[in-house]
C-alpha positions as CSV (number, residue, x, y, z in Angstrom):
1,M,90.9,124.5,121.8
2,Q,94.2,122.1,121.2
3,Y,95.0,122.4,124.8
4,F,99.0,121.8,124.7
5,H,101.8,122.8,122.8
6,W,105.2,120.8,122.4
7,Y,107.0,122.5,125.3
8,I,104.7,122.1,128.1
9,P,106.6,121.6,131.3
10,N,107.1,118.0,132.3
11,D,106.2,118.5,136.0
12,G,103.0,116.2,136.1
13,T,100.7,118.9,136.9
14,F,99.3,119.5,133.4
15,W,96.1,117.5,133.9
16,T,95.3,119.4,137.0
17,Q,96.0,122.7,135.0
18,V,93.2,121.4,132.4
19,R,90.8,120.3,135.1
20,D,90.7,123.6,136.5
21,S,90.5,125.7,133.2
22,A,87.1,123.7,132.6
23,Q,84.7,126.4,133.6
24,T,86.8,129.1,131.8
25,L,86.9,127.4,128.4
26,K,83.2,126.9,128.8
27,D,82.7,130.6,129.7
28,C,84.8,131.6,126.7
29,G,83.1,130.2,124.2
30,F,84.7,126.7,123.3
31,S,82.7,123.5,122.8
32,A,85.5,120.7,122.5
33,V,89.1,120.3,123.9
34,W,91.8,118.3,122.3
35,L,94.2,117.1,124.6
36,P,97.6,115.6,124.3
37,P,98.4,111.8,124.3
38,A,97.9,110.2,127.4
39,Y,99.9,107.1,127.4
40,K,103.2,106.3,128.4
41,G,106.0,107.2,125.6
42,Q,109.5,105.8,125.1
43,A,110.8,108.5,127.1
44,G,108.9,108.6,130.0
45,V,108.1,111.9,131.5
46,D,110.1,113.6,128.8
47,D,107.7,112.1,126.0
48,V,105.6,114.5,124.6
49,G,103.3,111.4,123.6
50,Y,104.2,110.9,120.2
51,G,107.2,108.2,120.9
52,V,104.3,105.8,122.0
53,Y,105.3,102.8,124.1
54,D,102.2,101.4,125.8
55,L,98.8,102.7,124.7
56,Y,97.2,100.9,127.9
57,D,99.5,102.8,130.5
58,L,97.9,106.3,131.1
59,G,100.0,106.9,133.9
60,E,99.4,103.9,136.1
61,F,102.3,101.7,135.9
62,D,105.9,102.2,136.9
63,Q,107.4,101.8,133.2
64,K,110.0,103.9,131.3
65,G,111.2,105.4,134.6
66,S,108.1,106.7,136.2
67,V,104.5,105.8,136.9
68,R,103.1,109.1,135.8
69,T,103.6,110.7,132.2
70,K,104.8,113.8,131.3
71,Y,101.4,115.4,132.2
72,G,100.1,113.3,135.3
73,T,98.6,110.2,136.4
74,R,95.9,108.2,135.2
75,D,93.6,109.3,138.1
76,Q,94.3,112.9,137.1
77,Y,93.8,112.3,133.4
78,L,90.1,110.6,134.3
79,E,89.2,113.6,136.6
80,T,90.1,115.9,134.0
81,I,87.7,114.5,131.2
82,Q,85.1,114.3,134.0
83,A,85.5,118.0,134.7
84,L,85.3,118.9,131.1
85,H,82.0,116.6,130.6
86,D,80.7,118.7,133.5
87,K,80.9,121.9,131.9
88,K,79.4,120.3,128.7
89,L,82.7,120.4,126.7
90,Q,83.4,117.2,124.3
91,V,86.9,115.8,124.8
92,Y,89.2,114.7,121.9
93,A,92.0,112.2,122.7
94,D,95.1,112.1,120.7
95,I,96.1,108.7,119.3
96,V,99.3,107.6,117.7
97,F,99.0,104.0,115.7
98,N,101.8,104.6,113.2
99,H,104.9,103.4,115.3
100,K,106.0,102.3,118.7
101,G,109.1,102.8,120.4
102,G,111.2,101.8,123.5
103,A,110.8,98.2,123.1
104,D,111.7,95.8,125.9
105,R,113.9,93.3,123.9
106,T,115.6,92.9,120.5
107,E,114.7,90.0,117.9
108,W,116.7,89.0,114.8
109,V,115.0,90.1,111.8
110,K,115.9,89.5,108.1
111,A,115.8,93.2,106.4
112,L,117.0,95.3,103.5
113,E,118.2,98.7,104.0
114,M,116.4,101.2,102.1
115,R,117.2,104.6,100.6
116,G,115.8,107.4,102.7
117,D,114.7,109.8,99.8
118,E,113.1,106.8,97.7
119,R,111.5,104.2,100.3
120,H,111.0,101.7,97.4
121,F,114.5,101.5,96.1
122,E,117.0,99.0,98.1
123,I,120.4,99.8,98.7
124,V,122.2,97.0,97.0
125,N,125.2,95.3,98.9
126,P,126.2,92.3,96.2
127,E,127.5,90.5,99.3
128,K,124.4,90.3,101.5
129,P,121.3,91.6,99.6
130,D,119.4,91.2,102.7
131,Y,120.9,90.3,106.1
132,W,119.7,90.0,109.6
133,I,119.6,92.7,111.9
134,E,118.9,92.8,115.7
135,A,115.7,95.1,116.1
136,W,114.2,96.5,118.9
137,T,110.6,95.0,118.3
138,E,109.6,92.9,121.3
139,F,107.0,94.6,123.5
140,T,106.2,93.0,126.9
141,F,105.4,95.7,129.1
142,P,106.8,94.1,132.1
143,G,105.6,96.8,134.4
144,R,101.9,96.4,133.4
145,A,102.1,92.5,133.7
146,G,99.3,91.9,131.5
147,K,96.8,94.2,133.1
148,Y,94.1,95.2,130.4
149,S,95.6,93.4,127.8
150,N,98.2,90.5,127.6
151,F,99.1,91.1,123.8
152,V,102.8,90.8,123.3
153,W,104.2,92.9,120.2
154,N,106.9,91.4,118.2
155,Y,108.6,91.5,115.0
156,D,105.3,90.4,112.9
157,C,103.7,93.1,114.1
158,F,106.0,95.6,112.1
159,D,107.4,96.0,108.5
160,G,110.3,98.3,109.5
161,T,112.6,100.1,111.8
162,D,115.7,102.7,112.0
163,W,118.2,100.9,114.0
164,A,120.0,97.8,113.8
165,E,121.7,97.0,117.3
166,N,124.1,94.5,116.0
167,F,125.5,97.0,113.5
168,C,125.1,100.1,116.0
169,M,123.7,101.5,112.6
170,N,121.1,104.0,112.2
171,A,119.1,103.4,108.5
172,I,115.8,102.7,107.1
173,F,115.3,98.9,107.2
174,K,112.4,97.1,105.8
175,F,111.6,93.6,107.1
176,T,111.6,91.0,104.4
177,N,111.1,87.8,106.5
178,R,107.4,86.1,105.7
179,G,106.8,88.1,102.8
180,K,107.2,91.6,104.6
181,D,106.5,94.8,102.5
182,W,105.7,98.5,103.3
183,D,101.9,99.0,103.7
184,Q,100.9,100.3,99.8
185,M,98.0,102.8,100.5
186,V,99.8,105.3,101.8
187,S,101.2,108.7,100.9
188,G,103.3,108.4,97.6
189,E,105.9,111.1,99.2
190,K,109.5,109.6,99.1
191,G,108.0,106.9,96.8
192,N,106.1,105.0,99.6
193,Y,105.8,107.1,103.2
194,D,104.7,104.1,105.1
195,Y,107.9,104.4,107.3
196,L,108.1,107.5,109.7
197,M,110.1,106.6,112.8
198,F,110.9,103.9,115.5
199,S,109.3,100.4,114.7
200,D,106.8,101.0,111.9
201,V,103.3,99.1,112.7
202,D,102.2,96.8,109.9
203,M,98.6,97.6,109.3
204,N,98.3,94.2,107.3
205,S,98.8,92.2,110.3
206,S,95.4,90.7,111.4
207,E,96.8,90.6,115.1
208,V,97.7,94.2,114.9
209,R,94.2,95.2,113.7
210,T,92.4,93.0,116.2
211,E,94.7,94.4,119.2
212,Y,93.9,98.2,117.9
213,A,90.2,97.4,118.0
214,R,90.4,95.8,121.5
215,W,92.4,98.9,122.8
216,G,89.9,101.3,121.2
217,C,87.1,99.6,122.9
218,W,88.8,99.7,126.6
219,Y,90.1,103.3,125.8
220,L,86.5,104.5,125.1
221,E,84.9,102.7,127.8
222,T,87.6,103.7,130.4
223,T,87.8,107.6,129.5
224,G,84.5,108.3,127.8
225,I,86.1,110.5,125.2
226,D,84.0,112.1,122.6
227,G,86.6,111.7,119.6
228,I,89.9,111.5,118.6
229,R,92.6,113.3,116.7
230,I,94.8,110.8,114.9
231,D,98.6,111.3,114.3
232,A,100.6,110.8,111.0
233,V,97.5,109.1,108.8
234,K,99.4,109.6,105.5
235,H,101.9,107.1,106.8
236,I,99.1,104.5,107.9
237,Q,97.3,102.2,105.5
238,F,94.5,104.5,104.7
239,S,91.8,101.5,104.4
240,F,92.5,100.4,108.2
241,F,90.2,103.4,109.6
242,R,87.2,102.6,107.6
243,E,86.5,99.5,109.7
244,W,88.2,100.9,112.8
245,L,86.2,104.1,113.0
246,D,82.9,102.0,112.3
247,Y,83.8,99.8,115.1
248,M,84.4,102.6,117.4
249,R,81.3,104.3,116.7
250,R,79.4,101.3,117.4
251,V,81.3,101.2,120.7
252,A,80.5,104.6,121.3
253,S,76.5,104.1,120.7
254,L,76.7,101.6,123.0
255,N,77.9,103.8,125.8
256,T,75.2,106.2,124.9
257,K,77.6,108.6,123.0
258,N,76.0,110.7,120.4
259,G,78.3,110.1,117.5
260,F,82.2,110.0,117.7
261,F,84.3,112.7,116.1
262,A,87.5,111.9,114.4
263,V,90.0,114.1,112.6
264,G,93.2,113.1,110.9
265,E,96.5,114.7,110.6
266,Y,97.4,114.7,106.8
267,W,100.3,117.0,106.7
268,S,100.4,118.0,102.9
269,N,100.0,121.3,101.3
270,N,98.4,119.5,98.3
271,V,94.6,119.9,98.7
272,G,94.3,117.1,95.9
273,E,96.1,114.6,98.3
274,L,93.5,115.5,101.3
275,H,90.6,114.7,98.9
276,N,92.1,111.3,97.9
277,Y,92.5,110.5,101.4
278,I,89.0,111.2,102.2
279,R,87.8,109.3,99.3
280,A,90.1,106.3,100.5
281,T,88.4,106.3,104.0
282,H,85.0,107.0,102.8
283,G,84.4,110.3,104.4
284,K,84.8,108.8,107.7
285,M,87.0,111.5,109.4
286,S,87.8,115.1,108.9
287,L,91.3,116.4,108.1
288,F,93.4,119.4,109.4
289,D,93.4,122.2,106.5
290,V,97.0,122.3,106.1
291,P,97.0,124.3,102.8
292,L,94.8,127.0,104.8
293,H,97.5,127.0,107.3
294,K,100.2,127.5,104.7
295,K,98.5,130.1,103.3
296,F,98.3,131.9,106.4
297,H,102.1,131.3,106.7
298,D,103.0,132.7,103.2
299,I,100.6,135.7,103.5
300,S,102.2,136.7,106.9
301,R,105.7,136.9,105.0
302,A,104.8,138.2,101.8
303,N,104.9,141.8,102.7
304,G,101.8,142.6,101.2
305,H,102.4,141.1,98.1
306,Y,99.5,138.4,98.2
307,D,96.5,138.2,96.2
308,L,94.1,137.6,99.2
309,R,91.3,136.9,96.7
310,T,93.0,133.6,96.5
311,I,92.8,132.7,100.0
312,L,90.4,129.9,99.7
313,D,91.8,128.5,96.4
314,D,93.1,124.9,96.6
315,T,92.1,124.5,100.5
316,L,89.7,122.0,102.2
317,T,87.8,124.7,103.9
318,G,87.0,126.1,100.4
319,E,86.2,123.0,98.8
320,Q,85.0,120.5,101.4
321,P,84.4,122.3,104.5
322,A,82.2,120.0,106.2
323,L,85.3,117.6,106.6
324,S,87.7,120.7,107.2
325,V,89.2,121.7,110.7
326,S,90.8,124.8,110.1
327,F,93.8,126.3,112.3
328,V,96.4,128.9,112.3
329,E,98.9,127.0,114.4
330,N,99.7,124.0,116.1
331,H,102.5,122.0,118.0
332,D,104.2,120.9,114.8
333,S,104.3,124.4,113.2
334,Q,105.1,126.4,116.2
335,P,108.7,127.7,116.0
336,L,111.7,125.2,116.4
337,Q,109.5,122.0,115.3
338,A,110.1,119.7,112.6
339,L,107.1,121.2,110.5
340,E,108.0,124.6,111.5
341,S,105.9,127.3,109.5
342,P,104.7,129.9,112.2
343,V,102.2,132.5,111.0
344,G,103.4,136.2,111.6
345,W,102.4,137.7,114.7
346,W,100.9,141.0,112.8
347,F,98.6,138.6,110.8
348,K,97.3,136.1,113.5
349,P,94.5,138.2,114.5
350,A,93.3,138.0,110.7
351,A,93.9,134.5,110.3
352,Y,91.6,133.9,113.6
353,A,89.1,135.9,112.3
354,F,89.0,134.3,109.1
355,I,88.5,130.7,110.7
356,L,86.3,132.0,113.3
357,L,83.8,134.4,112.0
358,R,83.2,132.5,108.8
359,Q,80.6,129.7,108.5
360,E,83.1,126.9,106.5
361,G,85.1,124.7,108.7
362,Y,85.5,123.6,112.2
363,P,88.0,125.9,113.9
364,C,90.7,125.0,116.2
365,V,92.5,127.4,118.7
366,F,96.2,126.7,119.7
367,Y,97.0,126.6,123.1
368,A,100.2,128.8,122.6
369,D,98.1,131.6,121.1
370,W,95.6,131.8,123.7
371,F,97.8,131.9,126.7
372,G,101.4,132.3,125.1
373,A,104.5,130.2,125.5
374,K,108.2,130.7,126.4
375,Y,110.7,127.9,125.7
376,K,114.4,127.2,124.5
377,D,115.3,124.4,122.0
378,K,117.7,124.0,119.4
379,E,117.2,125.0,115.7
380,R,118.4,122.4,113.0
381,D,121.6,124.5,112.6
382,G,122.3,123.2,116.1
383,K,121.9,126.5,117.7
384,A,119.8,127.2,121.0
385,Y,117.2,129.5,120.7
386,E,114.7,131.1,123.1
387,I,111.0,131.7,121.7
388,D,108.4,133.7,123.3
389,M,105.0,133.3,121.7
390,V,102.5,136.0,123.2
391,P,99.1,135.6,123.2
392,V,97.1,136.8,120.1
393,P,95.6,140.2,120.3
394,H,91.6,140.0,120.3
395,L,91.6,136.2,120.2
396,S,89.3,135.7,123.0
397,R,87.1,138.5,121.8
398,L,86.8,136.6,118.4
399,V,85.9,133.3,120.1
400,E,83.1,135.3,121.8
401,L,81.8,136.7,118.8
402,R,81.8,133.5,117.1
403,R,79.2,132.5,119.7
404,S,77.3,135.5,120.0
405,H,77.3,137.1,116.6
406,A,78.6,134.6,113.8
407,Y,75.2,133.5,112.4
408,G,73.0,133.7,109.3
409,R,73.8,134.1,105.5
410,Q,77.5,135.2,104.7
411,R,78.2,137.4,102.0
412,D,81.6,137.6,100.5
413,Q,83.6,140.4,98.9
414,F,86.8,139.1,97.7
415,T,87.4,141.7,95.0
416,H,90.6,143.3,95.9
417,T,94.0,142.0,96.0
418,H,94.7,143.3,99.2
419,M,91.4,143.6,101.2
420,I,88.6,141.1,101.5
421,G,85.5,141.2,103.6
422,W,82.4,139.4,104.4
423,T,79.3,139.7,106.6
424,R,77.2,137.4,108.4
425,E,73.6,138.5,108.3
426,G,72.3,136.9,111.8
427,D,69.3,135.0,112.5
428,A,66.2,135.2,114.5
429,D,67.3,132.4,116.7
430,H,70.1,135.0,118.3
431,P,68.6,138.5,118.5
432,G,71.3,141.3,117.8
433,S,73.4,138.9,115.8
434,G,75.5,139.5,112.6
435,L,79.0,140.9,111.7
436,A,81.0,142.7,109.3
437,T,84.5,141.6,108.8
438,V,87.4,143.5,106.8
439,I,91.1,142.3,106.7
440,T,93.7,144.1,104.7
441,I,97.4,143.5,104.2
442,G,98.2,146.8,102.6
443,G,97.1,150.1,103.4
444,G,93.9,151.2,105.5
445,G,90.9,151.9,103.3
446,A,87.2,150.9,103.4
447,M,84.8,148.2,101.7
448,W,81.2,148.6,100.9
449,L,79.4,145.5,102.1
450,E,75.9,144.1,102.5
451,V,74.5,143.2,106.1
452,G,71.1,142.4,104.8
453,T,67.9,144.4,105.1
454,T,67.0,143.2,108.7
455,H,69.9,145.7,109.5
456,A,68.6,148.6,107.2
457,N,68.7,151.9,108.4
458,G,70.7,150.8,111.7
459,K,74.3,151.3,112.9
460,Y,77.0,149.2,113.3
461,R,79.9,149.6,116.0
462,D,83.5,148.5,116.1
463,A,83.4,144.9,118.1
464,L,87.4,145.0,118.6
465,G,88.3,148.4,119.9
466,N,90.4,149.2,116.8
467,M,88.2,152.0,115.8
468,D,86.6,152.6,119.2
469,G,83.8,155.5,118.9
470,T,83.5,155.0,115.2
471,T,79.9,154.1,113.9
472,I,78.9,152.9,110.6
473,D,75.4,154.0,109.3
474,I,73.7,151.3,107.1
475,N,71.5,152.4,104.2
476,A,67.8,151.4,103.3
477,D,69.2,148.8,101.4
478,G,71.2,147.2,104.0
479,W,74.8,148.3,102.8
480,G,77.4,150.2,105.0
481,E,80.9,151.6,104.4
482,F,83.4,149.7,106.5
483,P,86.7,151.0,107.5
484,V,90.1,149.1,108.4
485,S,93.5,150.4,109.1
486,G,96.5,149.3,107.3
487,G,97.8,145.8,107.8
488,S,95.0,145.2,110.2
489,I,91.4,143.9,110.9
490,S,87.9,145.5,111.6
491,V,85.1,143.5,113.0
492,W,81.7,145.2,113.0
493,M,78.5,144.2,114.8
494,P,75.1,145.8,115.1
495,A,75.0,148.6,117.7
């Protein structure tokens, strides 16, 4: 479970809430929990965590207006991780290496102003081809006073920023002193998508790489996490994580960890870009399957005009499932966020069934889809909107069915444009397991599906209650006719 969303209240009680949910999460069938960034952000208690200021401050030091973070204190965070571990749940931390915000002092840096849509083109001013700007690039962390690390970040650690204090000017500035340039092994979007926000970290700096390795060792030994979610990887020098993850896994092995999971957020609908990133990082991390999420979004808005037979085409789950983390919604795609692409409520149960009850990918459930979420924010048009995300029907049952019944050989029946189905045969290690699932975005109907001869002459019953009381007879060859209501989903299990 991704156990947070963008609009979690900033009252400092969140870590306690997660801690108290540990037993419930285990009982519901989860095996791992992805927690939000735990360190101090540049906006203090109002920072979700992605405007990272001090990676070492987990809610321990009086910095940026408070000791605690939005979610609570360091002690509460460590207690929460221990509570999750006590229930045999893995914990994945959210890390942000791409940028830093909220610097303590400015420095004078030689820079060029770059075009926003084409980052490798300069905005030429004949009178000053490059000039000096006063940039917020020095991070001394006075509240921490050198505890855990005495490393001071300065302009040598960055290759660009978005604010010139001396001009009171917001633009994209590339630093040019000492031969600086954008990192080159990054997304080619916008010409070069190294720069994203705040002060952009220079991954070609040996001092930065060393400090990130030092921090990674400290963080793992301090928290005992089992893995990480890495933010904005398409903006970070691809080659960096090859060495850094090798190092982290060596540290994890010394701390008696069995492996160290890593998933990167590479936000692109182009599966070719995801494959390219996996090759560049030597397959050392999984990626979120953004193309599959986009298909869910498109299907839910197509008013039935979508060919479901193509649902796995050009997706990471379809082409490289061992490194795919599948999801329906997350904090970036939820309504009113920058990458807003919500999946329509009517299709969400089917989308979750697709990622939870099939064998491909590592599915991630979103907090707001499980618990619901109410919040207010402004849209790009400047108007304020109130959002009410309701819990997804059947979601808890689908997670339960994944644990109890989704085993064995998978057989797909992707032969109709508006209706698809698949079965899981079950296996000997899980007596009574096996499933038959049918999804339709059109009218109701039925599909003949093969469940296997181990279920021959048996009966299947409705697992979700959509067709309560109906039973399906399986013939001597292991086939049955499984119905579904219009625009809905049916999941059937051995009676």
